[in-house]
C-alpha positions as CSV (number, residue, x, y, z in Angstrom):
1,M,-178.7,156.7,132.9
2,K,-180.9,157.7,135.8
3,K,-184.5,159.0,135.5
4,Q,-183.8,162.5,136.7
5,Y,-181.0,165.1,136.9
6,D,-180.6,168.7,137.9
7,I,-179.1,169.6,134.5
8,A,-179.0,167.7,131.2
9,V,-176.4,168.9,128.7
10,V,-177.1,167.8,125.1
11,G,-173.9,167.6,123.1
12,A,-170.4,166.7,124.3
13,G,-168.4,169.0,122.1
14,P,-166.2,171.7,123.7
15,A,-169.2,173.8,124.7
16,G,-171.2,170.9,126.2
17,S,-168.3,169.3,128.0
18,M,-167.3,172.6,129.5
19,A,-170.8,173.2,130.6
20,A,-171.1,169.8,132.2
21,R,-167.8,170.0,133.9
22,T,-168.5,173.5,135.3
23,A,-172.0,172.5,136.6
24,A,-170.7,169.2,138.1
25,Q,-167.9,171.0,139.9
26,S,-170.6,173.2,141.5
27,G,-172.3,170.1,142.9
28,A,-175.1,169.7,140.4
29,D,-176.3,166.3,139.3
30,V,-175.4,166.5,135.6
31,L,-176.2,164.3,132.6
32,L,-174.0,164.8,129.5
33,M,-175.6,163.3,126.4
34,E,-173.7,162.7,123.1
35,K,-175.2,161.2,120.0
36,D,-172.0,159.8,118.7
37,L,-170.3,156.9,120.4
38,H,-167.0,158.8,120.7
39,P,-166.9,162.5,121.6
40,G,-164.9,164.5,119.1
41,M,-166.1,162.4,116.1
42,P,-166.7,163.4,113.4
43,V,-164.4,166.4,113.4
44,R,-166.1,169.3,111.7
45,C,-163.6,172.3,112.0
46,A,-160.1,173.4,111.1
47,E,-159.0,172.7,114.7
48,G,-157.2,176.0,115.2
49,V,-157.2,177.9,118.5
50,A,-155.4,180.9,120.1
51,E,-153.1,179.9,122.9
52,D,-154.1,182.6,125.4
53,A,-157.8,181.9,125.0
54,L,-157.4,178.2,125.5
55,Q,-155.1,178.5,128.5
56,N,-157.6,180.7,130.2
57,L,-160.0,177.8,130.1
58,V,-158.1,174.6,130.8
59,D,-154.6,173.4,131.5
60,I,-153.2,172.6,128.0
61,D,-152.0,169.1,127.5
62,E,-149.4,168.6,124.7
63,K,-151.2,165.4,123.8
64,W,-154.0,167.5,122.2
65,V,-151.6,169.5,120.1
66,L,-150.8,168.6,116.5
67,Q,-148.9,171.7,115.7
68,R,-147.8,175.0,117.3
69,I,-148.5,178.1,115.4
70,R,-146.3,181.2,115.4
71,G,-147.7,183.3,112.6
72,A,-150.0,183.7,109.7
73,E,-149.8,184.6,106.0
74,L,-152.5,186.4,104.0
75,I,-152.6,185.7,100.3
76,A,-154.3,188.4,98.3
77,P,-156.4,187.6,95.1
78,D,-153.4,188.5,92.9
79,G,-151.1,186.1,94.8
80,T,-149.3,188.8,96.9
81,R,-148.3,187.2,100.2
82,V,-148.2,189.1,103.5
83,M,-146.7,187.6,106.6
84,A,-148.3,188.6,109.9
85,K,-147.6,188.1,113.5
86,E,-150.0,185.7,115.3
87,E,-150.7,187.5,118.6
88,G,-149.9,185.2,121.5
89,G,-149.4,182.2,119.2
90,G,-151.8,179.3,118.7
91,Y,-152.3,175.6,118.2
92,I,-153.8,173.1,115.7
93,L,-155.5,170.6,117.9
94,D,-156.3,167.0,117.4
95,R,-160.1,167.4,118.0
96,R,-160.6,163.7,118.6
97,I,-158.2,163.7,121.5
98,F,-159.1,167.2,122.7
99,D,-162.9,166.6,122.8
100,R,-162.5,163.3,124.5
101,A,-160.3,164.9,127.1
102,L,-162.8,167.6,127.8
103,A,-165.6,165.0,128.2
104,D,-163.3,163.0,130.5
105,M,-162.8,166.2,132.6
106,A,-166.6,166.5,132.9
107,V,-166.9,162.9,134.0
108,A,-164.0,163.4,136.5
109,A,-166.0,166.3,137.9
110,G,-169.0,164.1,138.4
111,A,-171.0,164.3,135.2
112,D,-172.8,161.2,133.9
113,L,-171.6,160.8,130.2
114,Q,-174.0,158.9,128.0
115,A,-172.4,158.5,124.6
116,G,-174.3,157.0,121.7
117,T,-177.4,158.7,123.2
118,F,-179.5,160.7,120.7
119,A,-182.0,163.2,122.0
120,S,-185.1,162.7,119.9
121,G,-187.5,165.0,121.6
122,M,-188.1,167.3,124.6
123,K,-191.3,168.4,126.3
124,R,-192.0,170.7,129.3
125,Q,-193.8,169.1,132.2
126,K,-196.3,170.7,134.6
127,D,-193.8,170.9,137.4
128,G,-191.4,172.9,135.2
129,T,-189.0,170.2,134.4
130,W,-188.1,169.0,130.9
131,K,-188.6,165.4,129.8
132,I,-186.2,164.3,127.2
133,S,-186.8,161.4,124.9
134,A,-183.6,159.6,123.9
135,E,-182.5,156.7,121.7
136,Q,-179.7,154.5,122.8
137,P,-178.1,151.3,121.4
138,G,-180.2,149.4,123.9
139,G,-183.5,151.1,123.1
140,S,-185.5,154.1,123.9
141,A,-185.4,156.0,127.2
142,E,-186.8,159.1,128.9
143,V,-185.0,161.3,131.4
144,A,-186.2,164.4,133.3
145,A,-184.1,167.5,134.0
146,R,-184.8,170.7,135.9
147,L,-182.6,172.6,133.3
148,V,-181.4,171.7,129.8
149,I,-178.3,173.1,128.2
150,G,-178.4,172.7,124.4
151,A,-174.9,172.4,123.0
152,D,-176.0,170.4,120.0
153,G,-174.3,172.4,117.3
154,V,-175.4,174.6,114.5
155,E,-178.5,172.5,113.7
156,S,-179.6,172.7,117.4
157,R,-182.9,170.8,117.9
158,V,-182.9,171.7,121.6
159,G,-183.4,175.4,120.8
160,R,-186.3,174.7,118.4
161,W,-188.0,172.3,120.9
162,A,-187.8,175.1,123.5
163,G,-189.3,177.6,121.1
164,I,-186.2,179.6,120.5
165,D,-185.8,181.1,117.0
166,T,-182.6,179.5,115.7
167,A,-183.3,180.0,112.0
168,L,-180.4,181.1,109.9
169,R,-180.7,183.2,106.8
170,P,-178.3,182.5,103.9
171,Q,-176.2,185.5,104.9
172,D,-175.9,184.2,108.4
173,I,-174.1,180.9,107.6
174,E,-171.1,179.8,105.6
175,S,-171.1,176.4,103.8
176,C,-167.7,174.9,104.5
177,Y,-165.8,172.0,102.9
178,Q,-162.4,170.8,104.1
179,Y,-159.9,168.1,103.3
180,V,-157.1,166.6,105.4
181,V,-154.3,166.6,102.9
182,E,-151.0,164.6,102.9
183,G,-148.0,164.8,100.7
184,I,-147.5,168.6,100.6
185,H,-144.6,170.8,101.7
186,I,-145.6,173.7,103.9
187,D,-144.2,175.8,106.8
188,P,-145.7,173.9,109.8
189,G,-145.9,177.0,112.0
190,L,-147.7,179.2,109.6
191,L,-151.5,179.5,109.0
192,Q,-152.4,180.6,105.5
193,F,-155.5,182.6,104.6
194,Y,-156.5,183.0,101.0
195,V,-158.8,186.0,100.4
196,T,-160.4,185.0,97.1
197,R,-163.8,185.7,95.7
198,E,-163.0,183.2,92.9
199,F,-163.0,180.2,95.3
200,A,-164.6,181.5,98.5
201,P,-167.0,184.5,98.0
202,G,-168.1,185.9,101.3
203,G,-165.5,183.8,103.1
204,Y,-161.9,182.6,102.7
205,A,-159.8,179.6,102.0
206,W,-157.4,178.3,104.7
207,V,-154.4,176.0,105.1
208,F,-153.9,175.0,108.7
209,P,-150.8,172.8,109.1
210,R,-150.8,169.5,110.9
211,S,-147.2,168.8,110.1
212,E,-144.6,169.7,107.5
213,T,-146.3,167.5,105.0
214,S,-150.0,167.6,106.0
215,A,-152.7,170.2,106.6
216,N,-156.4,170.9,107.0
217,I,-157.2,172.7,103.7
218,G,-160.7,174.1,103.3
219,L,-162.9,177.0,102.4
220,G,-166.1,178.7,103.4
221,V,-168.7,180.1,101.0
222,L,-171.3,182.5,102.4
223,G,-174.8,181.2,102.0
224,T,-175.8,183.9,99.6
225,Y,-173.3,182.6,97.0
226,V,-173.7,178.8,97.3
227,K,-176.1,178.7,94.3
228,Q,-173.3,180.1,92.1
229,V,-170.3,178.5,93.9
230,N,-170.5,174.9,95.1
231,P,-168.1,174.6,98.0
232,A,-167.0,171.0,97.3
233,R,-166.2,171.7,93.6
234,S,-164.6,175.0,94.5
235,L,-162.3,173.3,97.0
236,R,-161.3,170.8,94.4
237,A,-160.4,173.6,92.0
238,F,-158.5,175.4,94.7
239,M,-156.5,172.2,95.4
240,D,-155.8,171.7,91.7
241,R,-154.3,175.2,91.5
242,Y,-152.3,175.5,94.7
243,F,-151.7,171.9,95.9
244,P,-152.0,169.7,92.8
245,R,-149.7,166.9,94.3
246,G,-151.5,166.7,97.6
247,T,-153.4,163.5,98.6
248,V,-156.8,163.9,100.2
249,V,-157.1,161.4,103.0
250,S,-160.4,162.6,104.5
251,Q,-163.2,165.1,103.8
252,R,-165.5,167.1,106.0
253,A,-168.4,169.4,105.3
254,G,-170.7,171.5,107.5
255,G,-172.3,174.9,108.2
256,V,-170.7,177.6,110.3
257,P,-172.9,180.4,111.7
258,V,-171.4,183.9,111.2
259,I,-173.6,186.0,113.4
260,P,-172.6,187.4,116.9
261,G,-174.9,185.2,119.0
262,L,-178.6,184.6,119.0
263,D,-180.8,187.5,120.1
264,R,-182.4,185.0,122.5
265,M,-180.2,182.2,123.9
266,T,-182.6,181.0,126.6
267,A,-186.1,179.9,127.3
268,A,-187.8,178.6,130.5
269,G,-185.5,175.9,131.8
270,V,-183.3,176.0,128.7
271,L,-180.0,177.6,127.8
272,L,-178.0,177.3,124.6
273,A,-174.2,177.3,124.2
274,G,-171.6,177.1,121.5
275,D,-172.7,176.9,117.9
276,A,-176.2,176.3,119.0
277,A,-176.2,179.8,120.4
278,R,-174.1,181.1,117.5
279,Q,-171.2,181.9,119.7
280,V,-168.6,182.3,117.0
281,D,-166.4,185.0,115.6
282,P,-168.4,186.5,112.6
283,I,-165.3,187.1,110.6
284,S,-163.2,184.0,111.1
285,G,-166.0,181.6,112.0
286,G,-163.8,180.3,114.8
287,G,-165.8,179.0,117.8
288,I,-163.9,176.4,119.9
289,T,-162.8,178.6,122.8
290,L,-165.8,180.9,122.3
291,G,-168.1,177.9,122.7
292,M,-166.2,176.8,125.8
293,Y,-166.7,180.2,127.3
294,G,-170.4,180.0,126.4
295,G,-170.7,176.6,127.9
296,R,-169.1,177.8,131.2
297,M,-171.4,180.8,131.3
298,A,-174.5,178.6,130.6
299,A,-173.5,176.3,133.5
300,Q,-172.9,179.2,135.9
301,H,-176.3,180.7,135.1
302,S,-177.9,177.3,135.5
303,I,-176.4,176.9,138.9
304,R,-177.5,180.4,139.9
305,A,-181.1,179.7,138.7
306,L,-181.3,176.4,140.6
307,E,-180.0,178.0,143.8
308,Q,-182.6,180.8,143.4
309,H,-185.3,178.2,142.6
310,D,-186.1,180.3,139.5
311,T,-185.6,178.7,136.1
312,S,-187.9,181.1,134.2
313,A,-187.0,182.6,130.9
314,E,-186.7,186.0,132.4
315,N,-184.2,184.9,135.0
316,L,-182.1,182.9,132.5
317,A,-182.0,185.8,130.1
318,A,-179.1,187.2,132.1
319,L,-177.0,184.8,130.1
320,R,-177.4,186.9,126.9
321,R,-176.6,190.1,128.8
322,E,-173.3,188.5,130.1
323,W,-172.4,187.3,126.7
324,D,-172.9,190.8,125.3
325,K,-170.7,192.1,128.0
326,Y,-168.0,189.5,127.3
327,T,-167.8,189.8,123.5
328,G,-171.2,190.5,122.0
329,R,-170.6,194.1,121.1
330,Q,-167.2,193.4,119.6
331,H,-168.7,190.7,117.5
332,R,-171.5,192.9,116.3
333,V,-168.9,195.4,115.1
334,S,-167.1,192.5,113.4
335,L,-170.3,191.4,111.7
336,K,-170.8,194.9,110.3
337,L,-167.2,195.0,109.1
338,R,-167.6,191.6,107.5
339,N,-170.7,192.7,105.6
340,V,-168.8,195.7,104.2
341,I,-165.8,193.5,103.3
342,D,-168.1,191.1,101.4
343,N,-168.9,194.0,99.0
344,T,-165.2,194.9,98.6
345,A,-163.6,194.3,95.2
346,D,-160.5,192.0,94.9
347,S,-158.5,195.0,93.7
348,V,-158.9,196.6,97.2
349,F,-157.4,193.5,98.9
350,N,-154.6,193.5,96.4
351,D,-153.8,197.2,97.2
352,L,-154.1,196.4,100.9
353,A,-151.6,193.6,100.7
354,V,-149.0,195.9,99.1
355,K,-149.6,198.5,101.9
356,M,-149.3,195.8,104.6
357,L,-145.9,194.8,103.3
358,K,-144.7,198.3,104.2
359,I,-145.6,197.8,107.9
360,P,-142.9,196.2,110.1
361,L,-143.6,192.5,110.6
362,H,-144.0,192.8,114.4
363,R,-146.8,195.2,113.8
364,R,-148.7,193.2,111.2
365,T,-151.6,191.8,113.3
366,Y,-155.3,191.0,112.8
367,F,-156.2,194.5,113.9
368,S,-153.6,196.3,111.8
369,F,-155.1,194.5,108.7
370,F,-158.4,196.2,109.2
371,R,-157.0,199.4,110.4
372,T,-154.9,199.7,107.3
373,M,-157.9,198.8,105.2
374,L,-160.0,201.5,106.6
375,V,-157.3,204.2,106.6
376,S,-156.5,203.3,103.0
377,K,-160.1,203.4,101.9
378,P,-162.0,206.1,103.8
379,G,-165.2,205.1,102.0
380,L,-165.1,201.8,103.8
381,L,-164.9,203.5,107.1
382,L,-168.0,205.5,106.2
383,A,-169.8,202.3,105.1
384,V,-169.0,200.7,108.5
385,A,-170.2,203.7,110.4
386,R,-173.5,203.8,108.4
387,S,-174.0,200.1,109.0
388,M,-173.9,200.5,112.7
389,F,-177.1,202.6,112.8
């Protein structure tokens, strides 16, 4: 690791590796720091992505793919099952292989990957650079960077060190627990979503197939409910009911932000990307490809700022405006809708499932679900409209 770089990227997940690759491709001298010895470990998500979103970012390698997805199934609280079309199809990725591949792409572009390097502190210098303190297997080190991209996840320390308000209220985060389960029998091309206040109030439970006999099975509980519903115990109860013969081979836990991006994603010389910037879908909590888009945007604005010799907070704030243009408004609407749905009784979802079954399969999509819900319950449409103002 050298003493100084143009850009230091903290975190080699999808957002960080995409940022490092993009910046290095533009000719910047880039450091990519990863606290774990192996990018992609530990895995913290259900590993599902939409095909069209991913292929717009990278050339897809079949080595990353555990399972191709052709559709989805919604299971209502009363057990009614509704098949739906998965628009464009999707994949269940092997995040260990996928994340390593993205990091390798960044290295191939010229980035200096330093795995097993933990960023322990960060301080702004008089010349406007940031000095980062780091811990490595061989001891402590310091490195300076003209710009820092924080892609260090939901717990982002980079954001806090830069003075960015990254605090999450209970209603802004879901507490998630997931198993990798073997010894079950499922349709390997079908995602399953269980809408159930019993097991996952404010969220949902999922079954993402890895093969015909294995799956990522988990659930998310909105932070406002975790005192009443413990996610770990709730998942165990969910398994006992729906997959009692399954064998749990690994467990994962973590928090997923469900807000449409931080109000402020940048500070002087600092930009955030991925979960650190809360770049996730507020309804699904999905953030792999959104984080990759966010990482690419952060790198592009970093290069622009370096070329302009202006790394001020005001200049970098253009990142938030571009994010809003890309998906920010859509996600704000999604957040309002999620808040309304959170207060919707299970009986409404049971009725909705019956109505969805009357729609031809090729028209049962993510959007038709909510359109049917709002048309069926005009009061919900009014509630959404009110929540927008």
